[in-house]
Biopython code that builds the backbone (N, CA, C, O; Angstrom):
import numpy as np
from Bio.PDB.StructureBuilder import StructureBuilder

atoms = [
    (1, "MET", "N", (9.048, -28.848, -6.599)),
    (1, "MET", "CA", (7.461, -28.437, -6.112)),
    (1, "MET", "C", (6.510, -29.339, -7.637)),
    (1, "MET", "O", (6.572, -29.282, -8.866)),
    (2, "LYS", "N", (5.716, -30.092, -6.619)),
    (2, "LYS", "CA", (4.936, -30.912, -7.734)),
    (2, "LYS", "C", (2.960, -30.462, -7.358)),
    (2, "LYS", "O", (2.333, -30.290, -6.313)),
    (3, "PHE", "N", (2.574, -30.426, -8.868)),
    (3, "PHE", "CA", (1.524, -29.568, -9.195)),
    (3, "PHE", "C", (0.434, -30.508, -7.924)),
    (3, "PHE", "O", (0.683, -31.672, -7.609)),
    (4, "GLY", "N", (-0.614, -29.795, -7.412)),
    (4, "GLY", "CA", (-1.273, -30.464, -6.463)),
    (4, "GLY", "C", (-0.979, -30.719, -4.484)),
    (4, "GLY", "O", (-1.724, -30.993, -3.543)),
    (5, "ASN", "N", (0.093, -30.517, -4.592)),
    (5, "ASN", "CA", (0.795, -30.023, -3.519)),
    (5, "ASN", "C", (0.140, -28.836, -2.733)),
    (5, "ASN", "O", (-0.213, -27.837, -3.361)),
    (6, "ARG", "N", (-0.045, -28.923, -1.280)),
    (6, "ARG", "CA", (-0.782, -28.097, -0.636)),
    (6, "ARG", "C", (0.113, -27.082, 0.698)),
    (6, "ARG", "O", (0.517, -27.681, 1.695)),
    (7, "PHE", "N", (0.263, -26.068, 0.606)),
    (7, "PHE", "CA", (1.249, -24.985, 1.255)),
    (7, "PHE", "C", (0.753, -24.412, 2.121)),
    (7, "PHE", "O", (-0.159, -23.836, 1.529)),
    (8, "LYS", "N", (0.660, -24.055, 3.428)),
    (8, "LYS", "CA", (0.341, -22.967, 4.137)),
    (8, "LYS", "C", (0.668, -21.435, 3.751)),
    (8, "LYS", "O", (1.743, -21.171, 3.211)),
    (9, "SER", "N", (-0.275, -20.435, 4.038)),
    (9, "SER", "CA", (0.333, -19.184, 3.586)),
    (9, "SER", "C", (-0.154, -17.883, 4.417)),
    (9, "SER", "O", (-1.353, -17.689, 4.617)),
    (10, "TYR", "N", (0.606, -17.214, 4.775)),
    (10, "TYR", "CA", (0.296, -15.623, 5.732)),
    (10, "TYR", "C", (-0.932, -14.921, 4.835)),
    (10, "TYR", "O", (-1.948, -14.437, 5.335)),
    (11, "TYR", "N", (-0.670, -14.959, 3.607)),
    (11, "TYR", "CA", (-1.973, -14.182, 3.166)),
    (11, "TYR", "C", (-2.876, -14.924, 2.832)),
    (11, "TYR", "O", (-3.482, -14.286, 1.971)),
    (12, "ASP", "N", (-3.397, -15.949, 2.975)),
    (12, "ASP", "CA", (-4.940, -16.568, 3.015)),
    (12, "ASP", "C", (-4.971, -17.736, 4.094)),
    (12, "ASP", "O", (-4.160, -18.641, 4.290)),
    (13, "LYS", "N", (-6.372, -17.372, 4.839)),
    (13, "LYS", "CA", (-6.419, -18.492, 6.271)),
    (13, "LYS", "C", (-6.448, -20.511, 5.756)),
    (13, "LYS", "O", (-6.166, -21.462, 6.485)),
    (14, "HIS", "N", (-6.951, -20.529, 4.101)),
    (14, "HIS", "CA", (-6.965, -21.577, 3.682)),
    (14, "HIS", "C", (-5.706, -21.934, 3.065)),
    (14, "HIS", "O", (-5.116, -21.136, 2.337)),
    (15, "PRO", "N", (-5.325, -22.936, 3.282)),
    (15, "PRO", "CA", (-4.184, -24.028, 2.698)),
    (15, "PRO", "C", (-4.437, -23.517, 1.080)),
    (15, "PRO", "O", (-5.596, -23.426, 0.676)),
    (16, "LEU", "N", (-3.335, -23.202, 0.218)),
    (16, "LEU", "CA", (-2.878, -23.130, -0.897)),
    (16, "LEU", "C", (-2.536, -24.459, -1.837)),
    (16, "LEU", "O", (-2.152, -25.450, -1.216)),
    (17, "THR", "N", (-2.656, -24.574, -3.458)),
    (17, "THR", "CA", (-2.753, -25.505, -3.976)),
    (17, "THR", "C", (-1.622, -24.992, -5.070)),
    (17, "THR", "O", (-1.777, -23.792, -5.296)),
    (18, "ILE", "N", (-0.532, -25.576, -5.804)),
    (18, "ILE", "CA", (0.405, -25.793, -6.649)),
    (18, "ILE", "C", (-0.849, -26.152, -8.076)),
    (18, "ILE", "O", (-1.518, -27.180, -8.177)),
    (19, "VAL", "N", (-0.856, -25.169, -8.862)),
    (19, "VAL", "CA", (-1.703, -24.993, -10.205)),
    (19, "VAL", "C", (-0.565, -24.423, -11.187)),
    (19, "VAL", "O", (0.412, -23.693, -11.016)),
    (20, "LYS", "N", (-1.109, -25.060, -12.254)),
    (20, "LYS", "CA", (-0.833, -24.480, -13.661)),
    (20, "LYS", "C", (-1.625, -24.116, -14.425)),
    (20, "LYS", "O", (-2.488, -24.718, -15.063)),
    (21, "ASN", "N", (-1.185, -22.568, -14.343)),
    (21, "ASN", "CA", (-2.479, -21.489, -14.748)),
    (21, "ASN", "C", (-2.081, -21.476, -16.657)),
    (21, "ASN", "O", (-1.040, -20.896, -16.963)),
    (22, "ILE", "N", (-2.781, -22.000, -17.611)),
    (22, "ILE", "CA", (-2.329, -21.389, -18.937)),
    (22, "ILE", "C", (-3.829, -20.732, -19.365)),
    (22, "ILE", "O", (-3.530, -19.828, -20.145)),
    (23, "TRP", "N", (-4.734, -20.749, -19.277)),
    (23, "TRP", "CA", (-5.857, -20.098, -19.815)),
    (23, "TRP", "C", (-7.005, -19.435, -18.604)),
    (23, "TRP", "O", (-7.322, -20.152, -17.655)),
    (24, "ASN", "N", (-7.553, -18.079, -18.732)),
    (24, "ASN", "CA", (-8.474, -17.545, -18.321)),
    (24, "ASN", "C", (-7.409, -17.270, -16.979)),
    (24, "ASN", "O", (-7.858, -17.840, -15.984)),
    (25, "CYS", "N", (-5.864, -16.399, -16.650)),
    (25, "CYS", "CA", (-5.467, -16.378, -15.519)),
    (25, "CYS", "C", (-5.826, -15.734, -14.991)),
    (25, "CYS", "O", (-6.299, -14.865, -15.723)),
    (26, "PRO", "N", (-6.003, -15.431, -13.649)),
    (26, "PRO", "CA", (-6.218, -14.729, -12.764)),
    (26, "PRO", "C", (-4.972, -13.684, -12.115)),
    (26, "PRO", "O", (-3.851, -14.124, -11.859)),
    (27, "PRO", "N", (-5.341, -12.310, -11.908)),
    (27, "PRO", "CA", (-4.017, -11.441, -11.222)),
    (27, "PRO", "C", (-3.385, -12.249, -9.753)),
    (27, "PRO", "O", (-3.907, -12.842, -8.808)),
    (28, "CYS", "N", (-2.158, -11.944, -10.107)),
    (28, "CYS", "CA", (-1.981, -12.345, -8.403)),
    (28, "CYS", "C", (-2.122, -10.881, -7.549)),
    (28, "CYS", "O", (-2.111, -9.662, -7.726)),
    (29, "LYS", "N", (-2.279, -12.050, -6.352)),
    (29, "LYS", "CA", (-2.956, -10.730, -5.207)),
    (29, "LYS", "C", (-1.963, -9.924, -4.744)),
    (29, "LYS", "O", (-2.306, -8.826, -4.305)),
    (30, "VAL", "N", (-0.616, -10.265, -4.739)),
    (30, "VAL", "CA", (0.651, -9.682, -4.208)),
    (30, "VAL", "C", (1.193, -8.596, -5.136)),
    (30, "VAL", "O", (1.399, -7.424, -4.822)),
    (31, "CYS", "N", (1.406, -9.209, -6.422)),
    (31, "CYS", "CA", (2.154, -8.090, -7.601)),
    (31, "CYS", "C", (0.771, -7.216, -8.590)),
    (31, "CYS", "O", (0.630, -6.080, -9.042)),
    (32, "GLY", "N", (-0.022, -8.428, -8.582)),
    (32, "GLY", "CA", (-1.297, -7.669, -9.642)),
    (32, "GLY", "C", (-0.890, -8.010, -10.935)),
    (32, "GLY", "O", (-1.493, -7.505, -11.882)),
    (33, "GLU", "N", (0.356, -9.051, -11.198)),
    (33, "GLU", "CA", (0.270, -8.971, -12.309)),
    (33, "GLU", "C", (-0.261, -10.661, -13.032)),
    (33, "GLU", "O", (-0.299, -11.551, -12.182)),
    (34, "VAL", "N", (-0.635, -11.074, -14.445)),
    (34, "VAL", "CA", (-1.236, -12.033, -14.575)),
    (34, "VAL", "C", (-0.391, -13.435, -13.947)),
    (34, "VAL", "O", (0.833, -13.563, -13.972)),
    (35, "CYS", "N", (-1.283, -14.343, -13.437)),
    (35, "CYS", "CA", (-0.599, -15.716, -12.635)),
    (35, "CYS", "C", (-0.423, -16.415, -13.912)),
    (35, "CYS", "O", (-1.264, -17.294, -14.102)),
    (36, "ASN", "N", (0.491, -16.250, -14.880)),
    (36, "ASN", "CA", (0.393, -17.351, -16.131)),
    (36, "ASN", "C", (1.746, -18.145, -15.996)),
    (36, "ASN", "O", (2.841, -17.675, -16.307)),
    (37, "GLY", "N", (1.513, -19.538, -15.440)),
    (37, "GLY", "CA", (2.176, -20.460, -15.703)),
    (37, "GLY", "C", (2.111, -21.301, -13.971)),
    (37, "GLY", "O", (1.021, -21.706, -13.567)),
    (38, "GLN", "N", (3.084, -21.429, -13.307)),
    (38, "GLN", "CA", (2.761, -21.869, -11.943)),
    (38, "GLN", "C", (2.653, -20.995, -10.641)),
    (38, "GLN", "O", (3.498, -20.254, -10.138)),
    (39, "ALA", "N", (1.301, -21.306, -10.214)),
    (39, "ALA", "CA", (1.080, -20.131, -9.258)),
    (39, "ALA", "C", (0.382, -21.260, -8.410)),
    (39, "ALA", "O", (0.099, -22.401, -8.775)),
    (40, "LEU", "N", (0.194, -20.716, -7.300)),
    (40, "LEU", "CA", (-0.530, -21.094, -6.015)),
    (40, "LEU", "C", (-2.266, -20.428, -5.681)),
    (40, "LEU", "O", (-2.631, -19.252, -5.668)),
    (41, "GLU", "N", (-3.046, -21.649, -5.446)),
    (41, "GLU", "CA", (-4.347, -20.970, -5.511)),
    (41, "GLU", "C", (-4.866, -21.646, -4.461)),
    (41, "GLU", "O", (-4.237, -22.639, -4.097)),
    (42, "CYS", "N", (-6.266, -21.239, -3.640)),
    (42, "CYS", "CA", (-6.716, -21.532, -3.146)),
    (42, "CYS", "C", (-8.139, -21.976, -3.422)),
    (42, "CYS", "O", (-9.071, -21.211, -3.670)),
    (43, "LYS", "N", (-8.204, -23.366, -3.347)),
    (43, "LYS", "CA", (-9.176, -24.025, -3.571)),
    (43, "LYS", "C", (-10.708, -24.005, -3.074)),
    (43, "LYS", "O", (-11.722, -24.549, -3.510)),
    (44, "GLU", "N", (-10.490, -23.264, -2.123)),
    (44, "GLU", "CA", (-12.140, -22.889, -1.165)),
    (44, "GLU", "C", (-12.804, -22.224, -1.843)),
    (44, "GLU", "O", (-12.403, -21.169, -2.333)),
    (45, "SER", "N", (-14.140, -22.777, -2.037)),
    (45, "SER", "CA", (-15.470, -22.166, -2.646)),
    (45, "SER", "C", (-15.354, -20.484, -2.533)),
    (45, "SER", "O", (-15.020, -20.118, -1.406)),
    (46, "GLY", "N", (-15.546, -19.534, -3.388)),
    (46, "GLY", "CA", (-15.337, -18.445, -3.205)),
    (46, "GLY", "C", (-14.681, -17.333, -2.253)),
    (46, "GLY", "O", (-15.175, -16.364, -1.677)),
    (47, "CYS", "N", (-13.050, -17.976, -2.324)),
    (47, "CYS", "CA", (-12.143, -17.449, -2.345)),
    (47, "CYS", "C", (-11.248, -16.719, -2.810)),
    (47, "CYS", "O", (-10.660, -15.841, -2.179)),
    (48, "ASN", "N", (-11.089, -16.987, -3.829)),
    (48, "ASN", "CA", (-10.444, -16.748, -5.413)),
    (48, "ASN", "C", (-9.202, -15.873, -5.206)),
    (48, "ASN", "O", (-9.111, -14.667, -5.438)),
    (49, "PHE", "N", (-8.127, -16.817, -4.659)),
    (49, "PHE", "CA", (-7.405, -16.208, -3.978)),
    (49, "PHE", "C", (-6.089, -16.750, -4.850)),
    (49, "PHE", "O", (-5.791, -17.934, -5.005)),
    (50, "THR", "N", (-5.488, -15.780, -5.297)),
    (50, "THR", "CA", (-4.195, -16.880, -6.358)),
    (50, "THR", "C", (-2.810, -15.669, -6.486)),
    (50, "THR", "O", (-2.773, -14.458, -6.702)),
    (51, "VAL", "N", (-1.625, -16.869, -6.189)),
    (51, "VAL", "CA", (-0.244, -15.636, -5.920)),
    (51, "VAL", "C", (0.724, -16.124, -6.943)),
    (51, "VAL", "O", (0.561, -17.313, -7.217)),
    (52, "HIS", "N", (1.448, -15.673, -7.423)),
    (52, "HIS", "CA", (2.970, -16.632, -8.269)),
    (52, "HIS", "C", (3.711, -16.821, -6.744)),
    (52, "HIS", "O", (3.790, -16.107, -5.744)),
    (53, "CYS", "N", (4.191, -18.121, -7.102)),
    (53, "CYS", "CA", (5.224, -19.248, -6.288)),
    (53, "CYS", "C", (5.823, -18.065, -5.972)),
    (53, "CYS", "O", (5.289, -17.458, -5.044)),
    (54, "TYR", "N", (7.096, -17.396, -6.645)),
    (54, "TYR", "CA", (7.796, -16.360, -6.146)),
    (54, "TYR", "C", (7.458, -15.400, -5.225)),
    (54, "TYR", "O", (8.100, -14.878, -4.313)),
    (55, "CYS", "N", (5.899, -15.204, -5.783)),
    (55, "CYS", "CA", (6.131, -13.759, -5.011)),
    (55, "CYS", "C", (5.293, -14.407, -2.982)),
    (55, "CYS", "O", (5.160, -13.763, -1.942)),
    (56, "ASN", "N", (5.051, -15.468, -3.233)),
    (56, "ASN", "CA", (4.886, -16.084, -1.819)),
    (56, "ASN", "C", (5.745, -16.581, -1.289)),
    (56, "ASN", "O", (5.566, -16.795, -0.090)),
    (57, "TRP", "N", (6.880, -16.942, -1.811)),
    (57, "TRP", "CA", (7.946, -17.214, -0.829)),
    (57, "TRP", "C", (9.075, -16.297, -1.070)),
    (57, "TRP", "O", (10.178, -16.738, -0.748)),
    (58, "SER", "N", (9.020, -15.025, -1.607)),
    (58, "SER", "CA", (9.759, -14.076, -1.288)),
    (58, "SER", "C", (9.078, -13.413, -0.287)),
    (58, "SER", "O", (9.705, -13.178, 0.746)),
    (59, "LEU", "N", (8.067, -13.105, -0.363)),
    (59, "LEU", "CA", (7.375, -12.196, 1.082)),
    (59, "LEU", "C", (7.454, -12.986, 2.456)),
    (59, "LEU", "O", (7.950, -12.360, 3.392)),
    (60, "GLU", "N", (7.141, -13.937, 2.629)),
    (60, "GLU", "CA", (6.914, -14.762, 3.586)),
    (60, "GLU", "C", (8.239, -14.898, 4.450)),
    (60, "GLU", "O", (8.263, -15.641, 5.431)),
]
sb = StructureBuilder()
sb.init_structure("model")
sb.init_model(0)
sb.init_chain("A")
sb.init_seg("    ")
for serial, (resi, resn, name, xyz) in enumerate(atoms, 1):
    if name == "N":
        sb.init_residue(resn, " ", resi, " ")
    sb.init_atom(name, np.array(xyz, "f"), 0.0, 1.0, " ", f" {name:<3s}", serial, name[0])
structure = sb.get_structure()
């Protein structure tokens, strides 16, 4: 997976972007743990949706 790639998810109506979180990591919307490292984020204004890559893949 490459940073910046976009994917469709069942959890959010917008496409999700692969990011690497280092500082001020938000919690995962699936498991609730901090999304430190590689994650999927919605970049749409006001959406604030973040999920671990492995949480997204395991539940789809």
